[in-house]
N, CA, C and O atoms as a DFTB+ gen file, in Angstrom:
308 C
 N C O
     1  1     125.177      66.550     -22.713
     2  2     124.274      66.361     -21.612
     3  2     124.130      67.659     -20.841
     4  3     125.085      68.421     -20.688
     5  1     122.942      67.892     -20.369
     6  2     122.651      69.112     -19.657
     7  2     122.747      68.878     -18.151
     8  3     122.171      67.923     -17.632
     9  1     123.469      69.742     -17.456
    10  2     123.567      69.643     -16.002
    11  2     122.455      70.490     -15.413
    12  3     122.418      71.706     -15.602
    13  1     121.555      69.845     -14.703
    14  2     120.403      70.531     -14.128
    15  2     120.772      71.086     -12.757
    16  3     121.146      70.325     -11.864
    17  1     120.672      72.400     -12.580
    18  2     120.997      73.030     -11.304
    19  2     119.768      73.645     -10.660
    20  3     119.886      74.345      -9.655
    21  1     118.605      73.401     -11.210
    22  2     117.413      74.058     -10.678
    23  2     116.777      73.299      -9.525
    24  3     116.070      73.901      -8.717
    25  1     117.006      72.012      -9.426
    26  2     116.335      71.241      -8.386
    27  2     117.336      70.482      -7.517
    28  3     117.317      69.252      -7.471
    29  1     118.200      71.210      -6.837
    30  2     119.170      70.572      -5.959
    31  2     118.503      70.267      -4.621
    32  3     118.016      71.170      -3.941
    33  1     118.487      69.005      -4.255
    34  2     117.926      68.602      -2.968
    35  2     119.066      68.234      -2.028
    36  3     120.232      68.223      -2.423
    37  1     118.723      67.936      -0.795
    38  2     119.748      67.564       0.182
    39  2     120.433      66.262      -0.207
    40  3     121.649      66.130      -0.066
    41  1     119.663      65.311      -0.692
    42  2     120.222      64.022      -1.076
    43  2     121.170      64.191      -2.261
    44  3     122.231      63.569      -2.314
    45  1     120.779      65.030      -3.198
    46  2     121.625      65.258      -4.368
    47  2     122.930      65.928      -3.968
    48  3     123.993      65.571      -4.475
    49  1     122.859      66.894      -3.064
    50  2     124.054      67.560      -2.576
    51  2     124.919      66.596      -1.768
    52  3     126.145      66.618      -1.879
    53  1     124.285      65.754      -0.959
    54  2     125.017      64.744      -0.193
    55  2     125.716      63.757      -1.114
    56  3     126.844      63.346      -0.840
    57  1     125.066      63.376      -2.190
    58  2     125.657      62.464      -3.166
    59  2     126.886      63.094      -3.825
    60  3     127.885      62.413      -4.055
    61  1     126.813      64.380      -4.127
    62  2     127.950      65.071      -4.734
    63  2     129.115      65.172      -3.760
    64  3     130.258      64.912      -4.135
    65  1     128.840      65.545      -2.525
    66  2     129.902      65.670      -1.529
    67  2     130.546      64.314      -1.263
    68  3     131.770      64.213      -1.179
    69  1     129.726      63.269      -1.131
    70  2     130.268      61.930      -0.901
    71  2     131.133      61.480      -2.083
    72  3     132.196      60.890      -1.891
    73  1     130.679      61.755      -3.281
    74  2     131.455      61.391      -4.463
    75  2     132.791      62.103      -4.508
    76  3     133.813      61.496      -4.827
    77  1     132.789      63.393      -4.189
    78  2     134.043      64.147      -4.199
    79  2     134.987      63.670      -3.097
    80  3     136.197      63.596      -3.313
    81  1     134.451      63.348      -1.923
    82  2     135.290      62.833      -0.840
    83  2     135.889      61.477      -1.200
    84  3     137.046      61.200      -0.881
    85  1     135.108      60.641      -1.860
    86  2     135.619      59.337      -2.290
    87  2     136.712      59.512      -3.332
    88  3     137.711      58.792      -3.312
    89  1     136.533      60.460      -4.240
    90  2     137.562      60.730      -5.253
    91  2     138.854      61.215      -4.588
    92  3     139.944      60.765      -4.940
    93  1     138.728      62.134      -3.626
    94  2     139.913      62.631      -2.927
    95  2     140.607      61.516      -2.147
    96  3     141.835      61.426      -2.153
    97  1     139.825      60.664      -1.474
    98  2     140.423      59.545      -0.729
    99  2     141.113      58.572      -1.675
   100  3     142.165      58.022      -1.346
   101  1     140.530      58.360      -2.839
   102  2     141.135      57.448      -3.814
   103  2     142.441      57.997      -4.348
   104  3     143.378      57.234      -4.587
   105  1     142.524      59.304      -4.541
   106  2     143.764      59.911      -5.019
   107  2     144.849      59.823      -3.948
   108  3     146.006      59.529      -4.250
   109  1     144.467      60.081      -2.686
   110  2     145.450      60.039      -1.602
   111  2     145.998      58.638      -1.375
   112  3     147.191      58.472      -1.117
   113  1     145.141      57.631      -1.467
   114  2     145.577      56.255      -1.200
   115  2     145.998      55.509      -2.457
   116  3     146.443      54.364      -2.386
   117  1     145.858      56.150      -3.591
   118  2     146.191      55.570      -4.895
   119  2     145.398      54.287      -5.176
   120  3     145.910      53.336      -5.767
   121  1     144.157      54.291      -4.740
   122  2     143.227      53.191      -5.030
   123  2     142.362      53.634      -6.211
   124  3     141.327      54.274      -6.027
   125  1     142.790      53.294      -7.399
   126  2     142.136      53.815      -8.595
   127  2     140.785      53.163      -8.839
   128  3     139.918      53.762      -9.474
   129  1     140.592      51.958      -8.350
   130  2     139.287      51.312      -8.496
   131  2     138.238      52.006      -7.629
   132  3     137.069      52.086      -8.006
   133  1     138.658      52.506      -6.474
   134  2     137.750      53.242      -5.600
   135  2     137.279      54.539      -6.259
   136  3     136.179      55.020      -5.988
   137  1     138.114      55.089      -7.115
   138  2     137.763      56.347      -7.773
   139  2     136.530      56.181      -8.670
   140  3     135.768      57.130      -8.854
   141  1     136.333      54.989      -9.225
   142  2     135.165      54.797     -10.087
   143  2     133.867      54.982      -9.312
   144  3     132.891      55.509      -9.845
   145  1     133.855      54.548      -8.053
   146  2     132.664      54.774      -7.224
   147  2     132.410      56.246      -6.983
   148  3     131.267      56.703      -7.023
   149  1     133.477      56.989      -6.733
   150  2     133.342      58.429      -6.533
   151  2     132.899      59.144      -7.792
   152  3     132.098      60.077      -7.734
   153  1     133.414      58.713      -8.923
   154  2     133.009      59.311     -10.202
   155  2     131.542      59.009     -10.490
   156  3     130.806      59.871     -10.970
   157  1     131.123      57.781     -10.195
   158  2     129.718      57.418     -10.435
   159  2     128.789      58.246      -9.544
   160  3     127.782      58.772     -10.019
   161  1     129.123      58.363      -8.248
   162  2     128.283      59.159      -7.353
   163  2     128.240      60.626      -7.772
   164  3     127.178      61.249      -7.759
   165  1     129.390      61.171      -8.142
   166  2     129.428      62.574      -8.567
   167  2     128.638      62.782      -9.859
   168  3     127.922      63.773     -10.002
   169  1     128.769      61.856     -10.787
   170  2     128.028      61.974     -12.049
   171  2     126.526      61.858     -11.808
   172  3     125.736      62.560     -12.440
   173  1     126.133      60.970     -10.893
   174  2     124.705      60.848     -10.588
   175  2     124.155      62.145     -10.021
   176  3     123.030      62.536     -10.331
   177  1     124.954      62.818      -9.182
   178  2     124.505      64.089      -8.609
   179  2     124.466      65.195      -9.649
   180  3     123.514      65.974      -9.693
   181  1     125.488      65.269     -10.481
   182  2     125.541      66.344     -11.477
   183  2     124.489      66.189     -12.565
   184  3     123.937      67.180     -13.044
   185  1     124.212      64.954     -12.955
   186  2     123.252      64.717     -14.027
   187  2     121.834      64.450     -13.520
   188  3     120.909      64.271     -14.312
   189  1     121.672      64.427     -12.201
   190  2     120.379      64.190     -11.559
   191  2     119.763      62.872     -12.042
   192  3     118.603      62.822     -12.450
   193  1     120.553      61.832     -11.985
   194  2     120.073      60.511     -12.356
   195  2     120.269      59.562     -11.194
   196  3     120.898      59.904     -10.192
   197  1     119.733      58.388     -11.338
   198  2     119.848      57.365     -10.318
   199  2     118.606      56.511     -10.339
   200  3     117.711      56.720     -11.158
   201  1     118.552      55.578      -9.468
   202  2     117.384      54.711      -9.397
   203  2     116.225      55.476      -8.788
   204  3     116.263      55.805      -7.602
   205  1     115.240      55.754      -9.535
   206  2     114.001      56.413      -9.101
   207  2     114.139      57.897      -8.806
   208  3     113.168      58.498      -8.345
   209  1     115.276      58.520      -9.040
   210  2     115.351      59.954      -8.790
   211  2     114.580      60.732      -9.848
   212  3     114.134      61.851      -9.595
   213  1     114.423      60.153     -11.020
   214  2     113.645      60.798     -12.066
   215  2     112.361      60.025     -12.335
   216  3     111.761      60.162     -13.401
   217  1     111.946      59.223     -11.381
   218  2     110.738      58.386     -11.473
   219  2     110.822      57.414     -12.641
   220  3     109.812      57.084     -13.263
   221  1     112.028      56.962     -12.929
   222  2     112.196      56.056     -14.054
   223  2     111.745      54.640     -13.725
   224  3     111.425      53.869     -14.630
   225  1     111.716      54.288     -12.453
   226  2     111.286      52.938     -12.113
   227  2     109.937      52.959     -11.394
   228  3     109.581      51.992     -10.720
   229  1     109.207      54.019     -11.528
   230  2     107.885      54.110     -10.941
   231  2     106.884      53.404     -11.845
   232  3     106.825      53.667     -13.046
   233  1     106.110      52.521     -11.267
   234  2     105.100      51.803     -12.044
   235  2     103.726      52.159     -11.510
   236  3     103.547      52.294     -10.300
   237  1     102.767      52.311     -12.387
   238  2     101.420      52.603     -11.903
   239  2     100.841      51.392     -11.178
   240  3     101.157      50.246     -11.498
   241  1     100.002      51.665     -10.211
   242  2      99.369      50.585      -9.453
   243  2      98.383      49.857     -10.357
   244  3      97.682      50.489     -11.146
   245  1      98.325      48.542     -10.249
   246  2      97.394      47.796     -11.099
   247  2      95.941      48.085     -10.714
   248  3      95.604      48.203      -9.536
   249  1      95.110      48.194     -11.718
   250  2      93.688      48.435     -11.502
   251  2      92.987      47.106     -11.248
   252  3      93.055      46.193     -12.071
   253  1      92.325      47.005     -10.126
   254  2      91.620      45.789      -9.777
   255  2      90.144      46.127      -9.628
   256  3      89.708      46.590      -8.574
   257  1      89.382      45.895     -10.682
   258  2      87.959      46.212     -10.678
   259  2      87.091      44.977     -10.485
   260  3      85.874      45.052     -10.658
   261  1      87.687      43.848     -10.132
   262  2      86.929      42.615      -9.976
   263  2      86.196      42.603      -8.638
   264  3      86.721      43.041      -7.615
   265  1      84.990      42.097      -8.676
   266  2      84.206      41.929      -7.458
   267  2      84.604      40.609      -6.800
   268  3      84.742      39.589      -7.474
   269  1      84.784      40.636      -5.514
   270  2      85.111      39.406      -4.816
   271  2      83.837      38.794      -4.247
   272  3      82.957      39.498      -3.751
   273  1      83.757      37.483      -4.329
   274  2      82.603      36.773      -3.786
   275  2      82.826      36.528      -2.301
   276  3      83.956      36.435      -1.822
   277  1      81.724      36.428      -1.603
   278  2      81.798      36.127      -0.177
   279  2      82.266      34.678      -0.007
   280  3      81.795      33.776      -0.699
   281  1      83.172      34.478       0.896
   282  2      83.716      33.141       1.136
   283  2      83.092      32.609       2.417
   284  3      83.086      33.275       3.453
   285  1      82.565      31.384       2.319
   286  2      82.005      30.760       3.521
   287  2      82.978      29.712       4.015
   288  3      83.546      28.952       3.230
   289  1      83.163      29.678       5.318
   290  2      84.078      28.742       5.922
   291  2      83.288      27.697       6.730
   292  3      82.261      28.005       7.335
   293  1      83.777      26.499       6.720
   294  2      83.126      25.401       7.444
   295  2      84.118      24.897       8.472
   296  3      85.276      24.624       8.155
   297  1      83.657      24.776       9.703
   298  2      84.541      24.329      10.775
   299  2      84.680      22.814      10.698
   300  3      83.686      22.096      10.589
   301  1      85.913      22.337      10.753
   302  2      86.200      20.911      10.682
   303  2      86.588      20.425      12.067
   304  3      87.430      21.029      12.731
   305  1      85.949      19.286      12.519
   306  2      86.258      18.717      13.837
   307  2      87.108      17.535      13.730
   308  3      87.460      16.935      14.745
């Protein structure tokens, strides 16, 4: 896998720092399950992946070319 270093944004850097801090906290408290969260965040930052960071979940807007008819309303008493 290629580590992309050309497009580091603030969010990506924040994700890396948060991941490293979580890893350090997990080592200090010996909470090994917590370390998986830190590893995931760090890996997401290093590999530049995540939900929508690479436009992987972007969907094109649906094309609506239908003409709508005028709707008439009748007042009911």
